[in-house]
C-alpha positions in Angstrom: -8.4 14.8 26.8 -11.9 14.3 28.1 -14.1 16.6 26.1 -17.3 18.0 27.6 -20.3 17.3 25.4 -20.7 21.0 24.5 -17.2 21.1 23.0 -17.5 18.0 20.8 -19.1 19.7 17.8 -16.4 22.4 17.7 -13.6 19.8 18.2 -14.9 17.7 15.3 -14.7 20.8 13.0 -11.1 21.5 14.1 -9.2 18.9 16.1 -6.2 21.3 16.3 -3.0 19.6 17.6 -4.8 16.5 18.8 -2.9 13.5 17.4 -5.2 10.5 18.2 -9.0 10.5 18.3 -11.0 7.5 19.3 -14.7 7.4 18.3 -16.7 4.8 20.2 -20.3 4.0 21.1 -23.5 2.4 19.9 -24.2 4.5 16.8 -22.0 3.0 14.1 -23.3 5.5 11.5 -22.3 8.5 13.7 -18.9 7.0 14.3 -18.4 6.7 10.5 -19.8 10.2 9.9 -17.6 11.8 12.4 -14.5 9.9 11.3 -15.1 11.0 7.7 -15.5 14.6 8.8 -12.2 14.6 10.6 -10.5 13.0 7.6 -11.9 15.6 5.3 -11.0 18.5 7.6 -7.3 17.5 7.8 -6.7 15.9 4.3 -9.3 17.7 2.3 -10.8 14.4 0.9 -11.4 10.8 1.9 -9.2 9.2 -0.8 -6.1 11.4 -1.3 -3.4 8.6 -1.6 -0.7 11.0 -0.3 -2.6 12.2 2.8 -5.0 9.4 3.8 -3.9 5.9 4.8 -6.0 3.1 6.2 -4.6 0.5 8.5 -6.5 -2.8 8.9 -7.0 -4.3 12.4 -4.9 -7.3 11.3 -2.0 -5.0 10.4 -2.2 -2.8 13.5 1.5 -3.2 14.3 2.2 -0.9 11.4 0.2 2.0 12.9 3.1 3.9 14.6 5.1 3.8 11.4 2.1 5.1 9.3 1.6 7.9 11.9 5.2 8.9 11.7 5.3 9.0 7.9 5.5 12.4 6.1 3.5 13.3 3.0 5.4 13.6 -0.2 3.2 16.5 -1.3 3.1 18.4 2.0 0.2 18.8 4.4 -0.8 16.7 7.4 -1.6 13.0 6.9 -4.5 11.1 8.4 -4.3 7.5 9.4 -7.7 5.7 9.8 -8.4 2.4 11.6 -11.8 0.8 11.5 -13.1 -1.6 14.1 -10.2 -1.0 16.5 -10.0 -2.9 19.7 -8.0 -2.7 22.9 -5.4 -4.9 21.3 -4.1 -1.7 19.6 -3.5 0.2 22.9 0.3 -0.4 23.0 0.6 1.0 19.5 -1.5 4.0 20.3 0.6 4.7 23.4 3.7 4.5 21.3 2.3 7.2 19.0 1.4 9.5 21.9 5.0 9.2 23.2 6.5 10.0 19.8 6.4 13.1 17.7 4.3 11.5 15.0 2.7 14.3 13.1 -0.4 12.6 11.6 -3.9 12.6 13.0 -4.9 9.0 13.9 -8.6 8.4 13.7 -9.7 5.2 15.5 -13.2 3.8 15.0 -14.2 1.5 17.9 -17.9 0.7 17.9 -17.4 -2.3 20.1 -15.0 -0.6 22.6 -15.8 -1.7 26.1 -16.8 0.9 28.7 -13.6 0.2 30.8 -11.3 0.1 27.8 -7.6 0.7 28.5 -7.4 2.7 25.3 -10.3 5.0 26.2 -8.7 5.6 29.6 -5.3 6.4 28.1 -6.7 8.8 25.5 -8.9 10.7 28.0 -5.8 11.3 30.1 -3.5 12.3 27.2 -3.3 16.0 26.4 -3.0 15.3 22.6 -5.6 12.4 22.6 -9.4 12.4 22.7 -12.1 9.8 23.2 -15.5 10.7 22.0 -18.7 8.8 22.6 -21.1 8.3 19.7 -24.6 7.4 20.8 -28.0 7.5 19.1 -29.6 10.9 19.2 -33.1 11.4 20.7 -35.5 14.1 21.8 -34.5 17.7 21.1 -31.0 16.7 19.9 -32.5 14.5 17.2 -35.1 17.2 16.3 -32.3 19.7 15.8 -30.4 17.3 13.6 -33.5 16.6 11.5 -34.4 20.3 11.1 -30.8 21.3 10.4 -30.3 18.6 7.8 -33.5 19.5 6.0 -32.8 23.2 6.2 -29.4 22.7 4.6 -31.2 21.0 1.7 -33.5 24.0 1.4 -36.5 22.2 2.8 -38.8 23.2 5.7 -40.6 20.8 8.0 -44.0 21.0 9.7 -44.1 20.5 13.5 -46.3 17.3 13.3 -44.0 15.9 10.6 -40.9 16.7 12.7 -42.5 15.0 15.7 -43.2 11.8 13.7 -39.8 11.8 12.1 -38.2 12.1 15.6 -40.1 9.0 16.7 -39.0 7.0 13.6 -35.4 8.0 13.1 -32.3 8.3 15.3 -31.1 4.7 15.8 -28.2 5.2 13.5 -26.8 8.4 12.0 -26.1 6.9 8.6 -29.7 5.6 8.1 -31.1 8.9 9.5 -29.1 10.9 7.0 -30.1 8.6 4.2 -33.8 8.9 5.0 -33.6 12.7 5.3 -31.8 13.0 2.0 -34.5 10.9 0.4 -37.2 13.0 1.9 -35.5 16.3 0.8 -35.3 14.9 -2.8 -39.0 13.9 -2.6 -40.3 17.4 -1.7 -37.6 19.2 -3.7 -35.6 22.4 -3.0 -37.8 25.1 -1.4 -40.4 22.4 -0.5 -42.1 21.7 2.7 -42.2 18.4 4.5 -45.7 17.8 5.9 -46.9 14.6 7.7 -48.2 13.1 4.5 -44.8 13.5 2.8 -43.0 12.0 5.7 -45.3 9.0 5.8 -45.1 8.5 2.1 -41.4 8.7 1.9 -39.8 7.5 5.1 -42.6 4.9 5.7 -42.2 3.3 2.3 -43.0 -0.3 1.5 -39.4 -1.4 1.3 -38.8 0.1 4.8 -41.9 -1.7 6.1 -40.9 -5.0 4.5 -37.4 -4.6 5.9 -38.8 -4.0 9.4 -40.9 -7.1 9.0 -37.8 -9.1 8.0 -35.7 -8.0 11.0 -38.4 -8.4 13.6 -39.2 -11.9 12.2 -35.5 -12.7 12.3 -35.0 -11.7 15.9 -38.2 -13.6 17.0 -37.1 -16.7 15.2 -39.7 -16.8 12.3 -37.3 -18.0 9.6 -39.9 -18.3 6.9 -41.4 -14.8 7.4 -37.9 -13.3 7.6 -37.0 -14.9 4.3 -40.2 -13.8 2.5 -40.1 -10.2 3.9 -36.4 -9.8 3.1 -37.0 -10.9 -0.5 -39.9 -8.4 -0.8 -37.8 -5.6 0.7 -35.0 -6.2 -1.7 -37.4 -6.5 -4.6 -38.7 -3.1 -3.6 -35.3 -1.5 -3.7 -33.6 -2.2 -0.4 -29.9 -2.6 -1.1 -27.9 -5.3 0.8 -25.8 -2.7 2.6 -28.9 -0.8 3.6 -30.4 -4.0 5.0 -27.3 -4.7 7.0 -27.1 -1.2 8.4 -30.8 -1.2 9.4 -30.2 -4.7 10.9 -27.3 -3.3 12.9 -29.4 -0.5 14.3 -32.1 -3.1 15.2 -29.6 -5.2 17.1 -28.1 -2.2 18.8 -31.5 -1.3 20.2 -31.9 -4.8 21.5 -28.4 -4.6 23.0 -29.2 -1.4 24.9 -32.5 -2.8 26.2 -30.9 -6.1 27.2 -28.2 -4.1 29.1 -31.1 -2.3 31.0 -32.6 -5.7 31.9 -29.4 -7.0 33.3 -28.0 -3.9 34.9 -31.3 -2.5 36.3 -33.2 -5.7 36.9 -36.0 -4.7 34.4 -38.4 -7.1 32.8 -38.3 -7.4 29.0 -41.5 -5.4 28.7 -40.1 -2.6 30.9 -36.8 -2.6 29.1 -38.6 -2.2 25.8 -40.1 1.0 27.1 -36.6 2.5 27.8 -35.6 2.3 24.1 -35.2 5.7 22.3 -36.5 6.5 19.8 -39.5 4.5 21.2 -40.5 1.2 19.5 -43.6 1.6 17.4 -46.5 0.3 19.5 -47.4 -2.4 17.0 -43.8 -3.7 17.2 -43.4 -3.6 20.9 -44.6 -7.1 21.5 -42.2 -8.6 18.9 -39.3 -6.5 20.4 -40.1 -7.8 23.9 -40.2 -11.4 22.6 -36.8 -10.8 20.9 -35.3 -9.6 24.2 -36.2 -12.9 25.8 -34.4 -14.8 23.1 -31.2 -12.8 22.8 -28.7 -12.7 25.7 -25.9 -10.2 25.5 -23.2 -12.7 24.1 -25.6 -13.6 21.2 -26.3 -9.9 20.5 -22.6 -9.2 20.5 -22.0 -12.0 18.0 -24.9 -10.7 15.8 -23.4 -7.2 15.8 -20.0 -8.6 14.7 -21.6 -10.7 12.0 -23.6 -7.8 10.6 -20.5 -5.5 10.6 -18.4 -8.2 8.9 -21.1 -8.8 6.3 -21.2 -5.0 5.5 -17.5 -5.0 5.0 -17.9 -8.1 2.8 -20.4 -6.3 0.6 -17.8 -3.6 -0.1 -15.2 -6.1 -1.4 -15.1 -6.7 -5.1 -16.4 -10.1 -6.1 -18.4 -10.8 -3.0 -22.1 -11.9 -3.7 -23.8 -9.0 -1.9 -27.4 -10.4 -2.0 -26.4 -13.8 -0.8 -24.1 -12.5 1.9 -26.9 -10.2 3.2 -29.6 -12.9 3.1 -27.4 -15.5 4.8 -26.5 -13.1 7.6 -30.2 -12.2 8.4 -31.4 -15.8 8.1 -28.6 -17.0 10.4 -30.0 -14.6 13.0 -33.5 -16.0 12.4 -32.3 -19.6 12.8 -30.4 -18.8 16.0 -33.5 -17.2 17.5 -35.7 -20.1 16.3 -33.4 -22.5 18.2 -33.6 -20.3 21.3 -37.4 -20.2 21.0 -37.5 -24.0 21.1 -35.5 -23.9 24.3 -32.1 -24.5 22.8 -29.1 -22.2 23.1 
């Protein structure tokens, strides 16, 4: 089915008899958040071994069998696939033609606009494809206010306006910053502009921004120094990679605007939402000139793979994170010198 935007929230709270849901779009954090919400609704938790199964992209041929399996303890099972691609379309069609009882949740952040899978699920009565894109404007304001209110915290209008300009690129990072802010002011507290600046605009965040802007403009030395400072101030490797992913996603959207609408890099920078902080706009515009779409796609894949690597036991998280960011910086440095 093709869900109108106004019905998405209700569907995510209760997918009913839908059997396959594809979550796609630019906001990887929103995709993950919505996928986890669907899993919790159906199975009650994210890690029930009898009701929740994960299928890797490399083992996608087993997807129909997993969807057809019954739980030994009763209840409806959920089968989750991360980073799904169009290569899984045949297996998804097989599930739709069968009587498989499980809910299959597919996460496809890199799914193309003309994906065969998206088309198939939008046409299927028991399938759904839901876009997940960064929030902005009033929608983002509502998310910020609702999240803080749920934590028992009020927010002043000027603080809300500032937060709306700073957050929204990725649902996971937005939620993390708001949770940190709610903890900072405490239950029953009030977020004013000073609190927002002190908490969300912390030194680690500023150092991390420095590292990522240096990386995408090709300043390898600055990227290395700023990244070391950010991590010394408390930025975790997974946080670095997620913020890096949001940064590259913004560049990707702006680069698409350049190529599809014929905009200059400076004009494309102005289309980004939330807006780029004015002191960073020059660096963002320079980055756009150095990063064609294929390079941005490769960077997105590299960051996503590094995040997965950080979650595997035995992987050196700090080194993996640093190598990923500095590889981006070296690639941009070569481009700045006129290389490819």
